[in-house]
N, C-alpha and C positions, 0 to 999 in steps of 0.2 A: 596452526592453526591452518595452515597452507593444503591447500586441496592437490591430488597425486598428482597432477599436472605441473603445478607449480614448484612440488616437491622437485619433480622427478630434472625440471630447470634446470632449478638451484645445484643438485648434485650433479649435474654437467657441467658447474662452471670448474673453472681451471685448478686443478691438484696442486696444494699449496702444501710444504712442508707441516707436519702438527696439525693441519684443519684435517678434519674427518666430515668431508662433505655430505655421506647418509645423515649423518647428524647435524648438521647446518641447520636445515628446518627448526629442530627440537629448540637448537641454542637461540636462535634469533625470535620464536616464539618465548622463551625463556625470559629472554632481557625485555623484550617488549611487556611482557608480566609483571617482571620486576620493576619494569617506573610504573607501570600503570597504578599498582598496588602501590607503592610508594608516594605516589600522589594524591590518592586516594587516604594513607594514613597523616600524611600530613596534611590534609585537607587545607590544600594551597598554598601553603605557607613558604614562602619565596628564602631559597638560600643562595647565597652567594656560590657555593662550590656543591655540590651533591653529597648526602654521604657517603663513607668509606667502600661501602660494598657497591654501591652504587656506580661511585665510581670506578671502580674495578673492571665492572661491566658495560662501562660506557669508553674504557680505554683501550677495552676487547674489541669493543663494537667500530672504533676509531681505525683500528689498527688493518681489520677488517675489510673496512670500507676505502682505506689507501692503496694494499697490494690490489684489491680487486680493481679499481678506479685507473691505477697503473696500466695494470692489464689491457684493460678497453682503449685508454689513449695511446698507449704503445703498440699495439698490435689489435689497429681494427677488423682485419678481414680474418680473425680467426674465425670461425662458425660457431664456439661458444662465448663470441663477444656480449652475446645478449643473455646468456644466461651470469657471467662476471658482471653485465653492470648492474643489473637485478639484485646481485648479491651485494654489490656495493651499495646501491642506492638501500635499501631496505637497512641496512649496518647505517650508512646517516639519518635513515628518517628514528632509528632506534636513538642515535645520539642527541638528535633534534629534541625528541621528545623529551628528554633527561636532561637538558640544558634548558638551564633558566637567563631568557633575552631581558635585558632591561628596557624601561619606555623608551620611546624614541630609536632603537635600533635598527640600524641601517646597512643591509647587504651591502660587499664593496667589490671591487674588483680593480684589480692595481697590477702593476709590471710583474710581483711576483706570485699571487694568489688569489683566489675567488673562496665566497662563500660559500659552505658546506649545501646550504639549500637550491645555489644554483646548480652545484654539482649533481647534488640528487635528483634535482629534476630534470634535468639534460641524461644522464642516465635510466630513469625508469622512463623516457620517453624509445632512450635503442633500445633499452627491454621489451618496447612495445607494451607497457604500462602505462597507457594513458591515463588512466582512473588516479594512479598513484601519481603521477606526473603533475596533474590539475591542484593536488592536495599539497603536495608539497611547495608548487609554486606562491600557494598562497602567504607563505614564510616569507618570500623574498619583499624587499620592502629597499625601495628606490629612493636616494638622496635628493634635497629637493634645493640643495645648493645650485647656484647657476652655473658657478666653476665647473661642476659636475657635471654637464650636460651630457655628453658621450656615457658616461660609465651610467647617469641615467635612463638615458632613449636604451642603452642596453640593455641593461636590467628590465626596466619594461617590456622589450620587446622578446626578453626571453620568458617573462613571466606569463607574459599574454600570448607566446604559442604553446607553451606546458597549459595554461588553461582552456585552450581552443580558442583563444579569440583571435583567429588569424587575419580578422578584417581590420582590427585595430592595429596590429603588426604591420600590415601592407600598408593602412594610411598614414602610420608612425613617420613624421618630419626627420628630414638626418639635419641635425645640429649642423654649424660651421664646427671644423677642426680649430680649437684652442691653443694658443702658443702662449705655454709657460718658460717658465725664467730658467730649468732644466729642461735641456734637449730630451732628456731618457723620457723625463715625463708626456713632454708633445707626442716624441713614438708611440709612447706608450697607448694614448688617444688614438693616435691615427692608425695603429694596428686596430682597436678596438672600434673604428667606426668605421673601419672594412669590414670586421664581423657584421656590423648592423643591417648594413648593407646587402651582405650575404643572407642574412636572416629574413630580412625583407623580402627579396628573392624568392627566398624561401618559401615565407605566406602567400604572395600573389599565383605562385605555384601548386599551390595545395589549392586553390580558388578556382584555380582553372579544370577544365574537364579533357583536356592532353596537352600534350609542350609541340608547340611549334618552332620551327627553325626562327633565329634568331632575325633572319631576314626577313621575315613574315608577319613579325611581333611578338614572336617568342621571346620568352627569359631568359636570361642567361644566366646557368646553371649556378645555384649555390655553391658547389662544392669549389667551383673557379675561385670563390671570395675567400672560403676556408684556407685553400692550399695556398695562396698568397701570401697569408696573416704563416701559416704555418713556416714560409721560405724564409719569410722575411723576419721571422722571431728568434733564427738564430741564425748565426752568422760565422763565419772565420778568420780572421786577422791576423795574418801574415806575419810574423816575429816583428812584433811592435815594441817587444823588450830588448831585443838585439840575443835573444839566449835559442835560437831556432827552432823553440815549441811553440805551438800554434796557440791562441787565443781566441775563447769564441765571445762573442756580443749576443746576449742569451735576456730573452724576457717569457721567462716563465708561465707568467698569469694568460696572456694574450695565445700563447701556444700550448698549453692545455685546454683552453677554451676552443680553440678551432681544432682540434682534432677530436673533440666531445659534439663539434658539433658537425664535423666532419660522417662521426658516427649516425648524428637523429638525422643527418641527409639522406642517407643509403637506403631507408627504406622506409621513411614518413610521408612521403607523396605517395605511394602504393596502397598505404592506408587511407587515403584520402575519401572522405562520402563521396568528395563531388567527382570522383572517378570511376563509380556503380554506370554500369553501361546503361542502358535504356533497357527496361521490360519488354517483353512482347505485348504487342496491341495500346501501345502508352504512346500519345505524342511526343515525339522526340524534345520540340522545344517545353512545353509543359513539364515534364520531367526532369529536365534542366530549372526551370523557376523551382520545383520542389526542391533535389538535392541541394539546390544553392541557401533557399530558405534556412533547410535544416542544419547546415553546414556552417551557418552564424555560429550557432550553439556547439552544436556536435559534430567537428569536423571531420573526427578519424573515426574510423570501424575497428572494432576487436576483433583477437583474432578468429573468436566464435561468428562473429556477425559474418567477417568473410567467408567462413567454409560455408554458410548457408546461403548465402548469396551462389557461390559459386553451384552449388547444388541444385541450380535453381529455382529457389525458392521465392523469388519476386514473380515468376511467372506464373500467368493465369491458367485456371485449371492445376495447381499445386495446391494442398492442402499443409498442412506441417503442426506435428505434435513435438513443441518444444518444453522439455523440463531444465532450461538452466536454473543452477543453483541461484537462489536469493543473491539481486544486486548484480546477476549476470549479463543482462544487458537484454531480456526480453522486451522491455518498451521499445527500443530502438530499431528491434526487427517488427513489433507490432506496427509501429507508426511508417515505416516503409513500406510495406505489406500493405498497409491503409490507405496510403498515399497511389499507389498503383490500380487499387479497385475507382477510389473517386475519379482517378485521371483517364479511366474507362468508361468515367459516367454510370458506376453501378453504385449502390448505397450500402451501405455498411451497418452491422449490426454489432455494438459492443456490448457483452454481458459480464456486469462487476456484481463480486456478490453482495456489499454492503452500498448504501448512500454515500458512503464516506468517499469511499473508493468511487463510484460513479461522480462523483463532484470531482474529486482529484484529474479522475480521466479526463473527463469530459473538459476542465480547464486545461490540461495539455496539451489535449488535442487541438483547442480551440487556440492556443499560441502558436504552436506547430505551424496550422493553417490559417492564421491570423491573416494573409496577405490573399489570400483567396476568397472565393466568392461563396466557400462548401459552407452550408449550415451544418452547424456540430450541435445537438442538442444535448442536455444532463438528461431529459425525459422527455417522450412527449408530452407527455404532464405541462410540463414547464410553457410550453405554448400554444396550446391546445383545449377545445371544449372537449366533450366527449361525442362532437360529432365525429361525420367520415373523416380520418386521417388522410395524410399522404405523409410517409416518410421525410425526413430531410433528406440531405447524403447520409448523416453519419449521425446513430444517434447513441447512446451510452446508458443503457437501465441493467437493473437488476433483472437477472431469468423468472421471476414470480413476475415482473412486471409485463417482461415480454410476451410470458407462456399468457396473460389477462387480456394483451392486443392481438397474440394470435387467435383469442379465443373470439372474440369480436370483431375483427377485418382482416381475417386473414390473408384477405388481396390486397391488403396496402405493403406486402412483402415482397411478391412479387419478381422486384425489381436489385433485388439484394443481391451483390454481388463478392459480399466476404462476410462471414460469420467470425467472431474474435470471442472466444469465452474464456475472460482471464480468472485468473486462480480456480481453474477447472478439475480442481480433486473435490472441489461444492457436488459433485456429482456420486461420490463416495457414500456408501449409506454409514448413517448413523444410528447410533445405540439408543438415541433419546426416539421412541416410538413415535412420538405427537411429532414431531419435526416432519412436514413436508417437503424442505427444501431439497432436497438433493432428488426426490423423485419429481418436484415441479421441473428442476434445472434438466433434468431427462428425457420429461416430456417436449419442455420448449427446445431443447435441441432436434428432436425426432419431428416436431412438427414442423422446424424451420427446415429441415434438410425435406420434406414432405414440398411444401411451398413456394422453398425459394431452390430445387434440384441443380441449378446451376454455381451455385455459390459456394466459394471455399470456403473452409472449416480451419481456425488457426486455435488450438488450443491450448492455454500456457499455463505452467504449474510450476512452482518448484520443490514442489512434495512429489511427483509424478514418478515413479519407479518403473512402472511397469509401459513406458513411452514404446517400444516397439509395438508391444500387442495395440496400444491406443491411436498410432499412427496406422496399422493395419485395419481396424477397425474402421476409423474415418473414411482409409482407400473404399472400404468396402461398402461404407453409408454413402459415397457423392458419386462410385465408379471410377473415381481417377486416382492419379497418384497423392499420396501424401508419405511428406519425411517427415522421419522422428530423429529430431535435435535434441541430444542431451550431454551434450560435453561435459564433462564436471569441471571445468574452470571456471572461476569467477575472478571478477577485479578486487572482490572486498575479502576480508580474513577474519576470523573471530577468535578466540584464545576464550575457551568454555571453560569453566568450574564450578566448584560448588563452594558454599559457607561450611565449614566445619568447625569443630571446638575441640580442644584438645583434652583425650581422655579421660588428665588425670582431675581435669576440673569439672569433668562431666559426671566424673564418679564420685567427688566432693559431693554436688548437688546431689544427686539421687541419693546419699544417705543422709544428708542433711533435710529432705523431704521423707524419707522415710520415719527417719526421728519426728517430726514435725507432726506427721501423721497421727502419731499418738498421743498430741499433745494436745491436738483441736480437733472436738465433735462435729465441724463444719462439714458439710459436705465436698465442698471445694477449697482451695488453699486460700484464704484469708490471705490480706496483702502484706500483713506483718509477714507471713513467710513471702511470698512471690518478688518481695523486694530487696531479699538477697540474693535470688536467683539470678546470678550476671555472670559473663564469661566473656570471655576478647573472642571477636570470630578472626577465622584465618580464610582465605581464598586456596582450595584445590585443587590447580590448574591443570587440565591436559596439555602437554605440550605437542601431538599432534592432532589432524584435524576432528580424528574423533577418536574415540575414549576405547580403542580396540583392544588395549592388552590389560593387563592386572604387573605390569613389570611396571615397580617403582621411579624405575630412572626416567619414564616417561610422564612423570608429573612433577608438579612443583609446587609446594607448600607456602605460601606468603601470608604474614598480616597482612588485615584489611583495614583495623582499629588500632590506633594505640591506646584505648580504654576497654573496658569490659561495658556490655550493655544487658538490659533484661529480656534475661525467656519467661515463660509462662508455664502452667500449668494445665493438664487435664484429668478428669477422673472418670475411672473405667467402672464400670457395671458391675466389678465389686467392690466400689467405693475405694477402691487406691487411686494415689496421686502418682504422676508422672510428669516428666518436663514435656515440653512444647517447645517451639523453635520462635514463637512470636513471631512467625513472618511478617503480618505488616508492619510492624515495628522495626524489626528488626532490616527489612527492605528499607523503609524510610530514614532509620536512622547513617545507612551506608549510602543512600540518594545523597544525603545531607552532605556528608563528607565529602562524596565527587563532585555533588555543586561548589563546592569549596574551591575544588580543586581546578572547578572549571570544566567541567565534562557532561557533555549534555548526553542525560540518562532517562531512560525509560522505563518503567516498571511494569509488569505487567501484574494486575491482581485477579481474582477469581470471580466480583463480584461489584456489582455499582455503589454498594453500601462500603466494599473496603476500598474501593477508590476516593471514596469522597471522606473515608474515616484517615485514611491515609495522607490526600492531601490538607483535612485539616491539622493532623499529627506534625505534618512537614513544617506546617507555618510555624509553629514553634521552635523549631530546628532551627529556622531560616535564619538567617543575620545578612543576607545582601541589599543591596540597595532595590527602592520599588523601581518596578519597571513601567515605563510611559508608553503610554497606546498611542496608534499612529492614530493618522484621521480614518482610515479604513478601518482599524478595529473597533476602533471609538463609537461608527456607524454601527455597526455587527453589534455591539453591545448596549447601543440605542434602541434597535429593533427587537431583539432578546428581551428587555426591559419593558417592551411596550408591549410586547405578544405574553411575555409573564403577566403583567399588570405590575410592574413595579420591579425595581434595581434590585431589592432584597432576596427578592425568588431568586433571581440568577446562582450560578455556581460559582461565581467569584464576586468579588465586590470591586468595585473601582471608586477612587476620591473626586472631590470633587474638581480637582486637579488632572484628570485623566491619567490617576496611575495605579497599579495595581502592585499591592504589597505580600502577596503570598506564597510568591517565587516558585510556587508548583500550581499545576490544573492537573483536572480530570478529565478522560477521553474513554466515555461510554454509551450504552446506547438511550439513554433519558435525555443528552443535550439536544437540544434544540439544534436544527443545521447552524444558524448566526452562531450559535454559542460553541460547537462544534469546531467551525473555520476559526472563529477566535481564538480560542485554545490550540491549535497546529498554528494559527501566524505567532502567537506571541512562544511557541515553541522554538518553529521555524529560526526566529529572528536571532542571530550571533549574540545580541544585547536584550533577547528577551529571558523567557524563563527558563531555567535548565532541568526541569524536572517536571515530566508527562507521568502520568497514576493511568494507567490506560487498563480494558479489559479484552477479553482476545478479539474482540472484532479490530483492532488495531494493526493486529499482525496477518490481517489478510489485504497484502501487497501493498498498505502505504505507505510510502515513503517520504520518512521523518531524519532528522540530521539526529544521530544516537551515536554517540559515542561508548557507551556502557547501557547492556538490557541487563535487568535485574526481575528474573523471576519466581514472583513470593507464592511459592509455594506447587508444589507436582501434583497434586489433586484439588479432587473438586468434590463439595455435595453436592450428592444426588439424588434429589427429592424422592425419585421412583422410588427406589431401595432406600431412605434416607440415613445414608451412610457416604461416608467418603468415599469417591472413585478415583483411580490412578489416569491421570493426563494421557492420551494418547499420545502414540510416538510423535509424530505429525505437527500435532499440536505445541509441541514443546519445541520442535525444533524449527516453526515457522515462525514461533516466538524471538527466538536463537538467532533468527534470521536477521532481525530488524537490526541488530549490531553495526554499525560501519555503512557508511552509504561509498558507492562508486565518485570520485571526487569532490569530497567531502572532508569524509573520515575513512577512508578504505581499511582501516585496523580498529576492531571493536572488541570490547569485552563485554561475556557473556556470563551474569552471576547466579546462579538458582539457587535459592534459601528452600533446602526442602520442607517438606510437611513431617517430618517428623528431625529429630536431634540426630545431627551424624557428628560421633567422635571420632577423633583420627590420634591413635598412639605413634609420636614419632619413630620411639626407640624402638618397639618390634614391629614397625610397618603394619599395622591394622588398622580394621576402619571397619566402620558402621556398617552391617548386611545392607541396610537401605540403599548405600551407595551405589552395592550392584545392581537395584530396580535399574537408578539413574545410567548406568553404565551400560543395560542393556538398550537403553534410548538413545544415549551420546556415543553410543558406538556405530551406530546409524550414521551414513550423509545425509544431507538436504532431500535428495532425491529418494524417501521413505515410505512409499504408502504406494502399494497397488490399488488402484483406481480398479472399484465393481461395480456393477450395473445395481443401484436399490431397485430394479425391479426386480430382481430375480429373487428373492427372500418372498417378495410378496406372490410372485407365479407359481412360484410352490406351494402358498397357501390354499392358491385359488386352485391347482391341480387336485388338491389335497384337499378341497371341499371345506376347508375350517378358516373360509374370507370372512367374516363378520365382525370383523375389528374393521376400525373406523380407517386404517391408513388403506387397507386393502377395497374398500366400498369406496374409500374416494377414485384409487388409483383406477377402478373399473368404470365411474364414471366420468374421467376424464379420458375415457377411450373413446372412439367412435362407433357410434349403434350399426347396426347390418347396413349393408347397402342396398339401393331400391327397389333389385332383384331378391332379397333376403340373404345374401352371402357373405363372407368377411373380407372380400377381397379392403377393404380401405383399414380395417382394424389388423388384418395380416401384414400389411404391408408397412405401418407402423412398429409392431412390435417385430417384425422380422428384421428394423433396421436397426436394431438392439443391440447392447454390448452384450449380454446376456442371449441371443441369439446368434452373435458371432463367434462368443466362445463354444456353443452346444457345436454350430457347423466345425470347428478347428479342431473339435476333441471327435469330430465324424460320429453326432448323436445330434443328428438332425429328429429322429424322433421324442427326443425332450425338449423341442421346442412346439413341434408339432401338437404333441398333447397338451400342453401348458394352451400353446392358442386356441382348441378347441374348449379348454375348459372356460379360460378368459371369454371366449365368443358365446359360451353357454351362458356363463354368471352375467353376461352383457344384455343377453337378452331379456334376462329375468330382470332388469329394470323396465319399468311400463313405456312401451311407444306410443307416438301418436300418430298411428297410419293415417290419419285424412290429414296429419299437419306434421310434415317431412323437416318443415324449417324447425319445430321444436325439439323434433329432433338431435337435430345438428347444433343448437343453439345448447340443448342438455350437454352433449358431447363436448363441448368445448367449454363448455363452465363449470360442470360438474353440478350443479342444480339439476334437482330431478324434473323431470315431465310434468306432471301432474303440480309441482309447485310453478314453475314454469306457465303454467296455464292458468292457474288462475292468478298469478302475478299478472299474466297479458289481459283476464278478463276484468281485473281491478284497475284497470288505465282505458276501458274504452266508454263512452270517447274521447279521445285524445286532446279534444277542444275543450272538455267541459272542466280543464285543469287549467283555473287560472292564475295559480301562486305557486310558489315551490310548496309554501307550509302545506296546502292542500297535499300535494304529493307524496312529502310526508308522512303526511297522517294519514294517507291511504297505504303507504309500506306498514307505519305502528301497527294500524287494523289488522291487518294481515297475517302479521306476524303474531300479535296478543291474540288470533283466532288459535294456532295452536305454537306458545312459545319454544316448543321444540325445534322449531324452523332457523332459529338463530343460528346455532350450530350447523345449519345447511350453505347459509352467504356468510358467514365467519367462519376465519380458522379457530378451531377448540382451543388453541393452546396461548393466541391473542388473550382469547376471554380469559382464560385459567389466570393465565400470568396475570391480568389486570386486577382477579380478586383475590389472590394468594392461596395455601397452601390447604385451608381447611374448607375452599369453595373446591377445591378438583376432587374433595372426598364424596364429593354429594350426588346425586341422578341428574340423568339428562334433564328430566321433567323439572327438578328443584334447581339447578342451573337456572338453567329457563327463565323459569316466574322469579327468581331473583335476582338477574341481571339484568333480563330485559328495562322496566323499568328506570333504572339506574343510566346505562346507556343512553336509553332514550334521553333524560335530563341532563343529560352531558351533551348529546350530539345539538338540540336546542339551545343548549348555551354555545356551541362553537359557533354553529352558523350565524347565531345573531348577531357575531364579533366581538364574544365577552375574552377577556384576558384569561391565561391558566387558572389562576388563583379562583377567578367565579368557576370556571368549572368542576376546581377542586370541591369548591365549597359542594357542591352536587354529592361528593361520595361521602356514603359514612365514615363517618371518624377518621379524616383525611386529612394529608400532609402539608399540616401550616407553614413547614418550611421551603421546600424546595418544590411540592406540589407533583410529587412523582406521579402519582395515580393519573392524572392531568397531561404528564408528559407522556405515561405509557399511552391513552387514551388519542392523544394527536398522534403520535407517528407509529402507533401498529395498528389501532383498530379504526380510525377516520377513514385510512386506506380500502379496508374492507367494506367497510359502511359506502363508501364512495364506491364499489363496485353491486352492491346491492343497487345503489339508487341508479347506477347504471342501465341495471337491468330492464328497466321498462321500455327506454329506447331502443335497445339491442332487440329485442322482443318485436318490436316494430317494425323496424329496419330490415329482419330477416323475414317475417311476414309480407310486409311487401316488395322484399326481394322475390320469395318465392313466387308472385303473384303478377311478378312481373310491373306493377303498379306503380306511380311514380307519389313515394312517401310525403305525407301532411304531417308532420310533427309538430305538437308545441316548443315552444320555446321554452316554455319549461322545463318539458321533459326531455327534450335535448340536451339543457344544462345542469338535469339532476345529479348528475354522478360528479361533473365539477364543481357545481355548487357546494354540494356535501366536500369532497374534497380542500375547496379553498376555505371553508367554512363563511358562506354567503349565503343568505335566506331570501333571495330572487335573484332570476340574470340579468337585473338591473345594479346589484351591490355585484355579482359577479363580472361585471364587463368592467366596473371602476375599477375593480381589484385588479382584474388581467391589464387593464390600461394601465392603470398605475406601474411607476418605477418599481416594480416586484420587490427586487432585490435592493432595495433600500428604504421599500416602506415595510410595514410590519402590516398582519393583518386587521390588525385592531383600530392602525391608523388609516387604514383603507377605509373600513367602515364608518370612523368619523367621517370620512371626507364623503362617503355618497351617503350619508345622512344632512350631508350640509346640500347634497347635491340633485335628491332624488324630487324636490319639489320643482326643478326644475329641468325634467327630462321631456321632452317629446312622447307623443302619444306612441305605441307603435302598434302592431299586428299580434294575433295571438301564435303565426305559426311564422315569424321572423327567424331570419337566422340570425346567429351568436355574432353575425360581423355586423348585421344590420343593428344589434344591439350596442356591441361598442361604436356604432358611430351615433347613435343617440348620447352614448354616455360621453363623448368629446364635446358635442352639441351643446349637455347641458352645461359640460363647465364653462364651457363659452359663456353661456346664458346666462350664467352667475354671475360671472366676471364682468360682464356690461352692465349686469343690475346690481351687484355689489362692489361696488369702486374697492 
């Protein structure tokens, strides 16, 4: 489970007799695997003593820890002290994991010894493994007895230092020296008190920008305190017994702690975040304020952070492609880079692939910069209407949303100084033909580089394999230096395994299944048969970071459950039966055992249906006490319940006492925002739920405290091919990377439940061939994906003249038309910046790109243009909507002052669509419509689809904008889902954004036309807010104003509508072309008037 760099560090530890250093990473991994697997198998049952086999493992680890810890303490100047410290700390950590601590356990420091968790935490600091130190320090528990005040203060200081809370250490009150009856006890306390003063000074130095001489306000070096204790802890007494032999007075506890602290002191200050030099073009005092704020929670830089900073990463004009493995500290580096841009008064665009990650990132940035006056929005839509926007200092949004903003208001991006693209492997083309995500992501990046040529680019992905190539492309794109940061080191580790079964048992079941097939005429195996198909699951774990070998010694076979569980069956086309792994059930059973062992477990499943089915099954397996929601969680539950139209439509059920008894929750694309935040909050809490069943969206960079990750199936159903398809390597590895989290659970376990039953014959050393498929995936590191340009295949199709497919047509429509002089200058600039063009230049094949630019330009010219209306061409090129359609929409909304209501404007859009329902797919993403109506719908012709879909979509939109809850929207869908309202959820989450884009076209067309003519725009408030009204679910500018001016994150759309219904009679009159700010002012006045009229 150790990466190559960490394995090399371990191998450089001191050579001890009988210890194979090259084999040591495997032995540490096996010991960790044995203990975690045993915890799952025991289901959390406590034992005073571990089982005999585990006891031997723990004793071995204790010997290993003691030997290397002594080396660090006695020989602190040796070059390999860091390696010895890491080995000792890791061995201690394994022992702590396998040793039961009773309730009320208190760590200790006495005259003779120290608690293992204290030693391990400091040893990790010595090894520069700050995340491991923070995790281990959470085990340190200080006494509350006033008689042990010195010991308690010192333990807390060590705990806080390792946790990175140096401000608490610096502020600690040094207690008075207690006087005990035994003078030796008083001496021990005096020594520990001196060590406390040293740690306090160390914390003060960590918070300083530089060290000053003592005479001008400097701080006495911590080493002085530690050395004094070292000298006082051992002393020679001359011949006190009259024998001529020296006698030594020794205090081993303080002496050992002083030695460890001296080793900590050597390098810790040098890794302090506060010591980062001020980057160029950044005000010095402002930089100090930023790093001082950031160092409050993360005072230490990791080795990969320091390497990046030393290479000039923070300087203006330096971009970077970062492919550190999952958990490798990309977030810290991105926040430092963002800080430099904001302090240079430049704006920042942060792209994240999912709304969940947008929310998480926005919250993280807001927390980091909360003491500054920077505006950081989770999305522009959160705080603006569809009028011309001015970007905040930092905006976090999806690439699709960014492209939409670039489409309509490119001028808003002119002050960008930094573009951050998290999970940038989204650029890689997907096999799913109908998905535009990778194309939109590439177009967004290319257009950003055009409208903000001076912006630095920061591309982040743990999956990126071709980092050097991507960095060279970005350097070519910007014309400036771009660093390739791809250090394979990571602070978290995962031991990865797969669920297997004993070959003998599987053979028995196969024979029984064959025999039963002859007895039953059923197509599928009946329950009487399937109930007998039980087997005990084992974990087959790789002891190396990757499954690179087929050497049995590199793997461990460990039991996962003490009992058998049910497998299932499938039926072939020839009507024979075969065993299947019953993957979701297997995952739920193992997750339940892990939950009882107090392990935070994240289970990845392949669909929303599977996620909720697994949650339901888990409830029957879980015996843990209910979780009481806190105030913030109750608010989220209330908002979601109001939005849905009742608590019964939510995915979890909370009782009248605010308790949730499910034990697990789901995380998937059909959750409302408030539900998603609620489920995440319940899982993050130490006293919350232990299991989260999630779909793949959670693998996209989300940080959750998972000790165990279970991947339920290595394949998914492909609706296009109507069969199961193997998941790609980067999908599985990205999910696996969620196990463990720096500072929380640095060591994690990953279990794959294969999509086929995998049996293992221990005696013969044979394993099912399907394991080889998994091995081909897990033999790779996290950095496994060669990111390619999604436009390459489209360019090839267009050049070959076979571009009639929807994706190629969409791509061509999003490219700029000919310049005013008829040339291809703008289009050429966009395409020449692409990764595809860069690769062609690198291989010396410029003609390849020239041919494709010519073909694309020709294809683009086949799209009708409006020679007399150049503004229509620009809007069409940016939106992907055809010229003729835009012309008709613009004409339908003339004159603008005639639209006195939102309903009238929506009716006009509907009338335009009804004239030719096929237009629906020009303004909405076809995949969103197809997914809304299901598989059978996807087989209809375009005309049939449009004719069937349009009336239903419009009924749903009408209900949405009238403030109806989702249960009422679901009623508009034929044979809707009365349980969770899944169609209404899909409509709101996936289709409303598309409809909002469509509804915003009239205002955008009007703005483009007036800008082209140089006229002052006179746009009605109805049209200027139409897109926002659709997005927010409001049927008038006034209703939208109430929605926006309400506390939106604590008020549901339904509640906001109810508030508007109370206020609408009190609205003062407004003008047809007032600004939205004026409408909001009228909303505030309506509230004041009603408050006066209605006491």
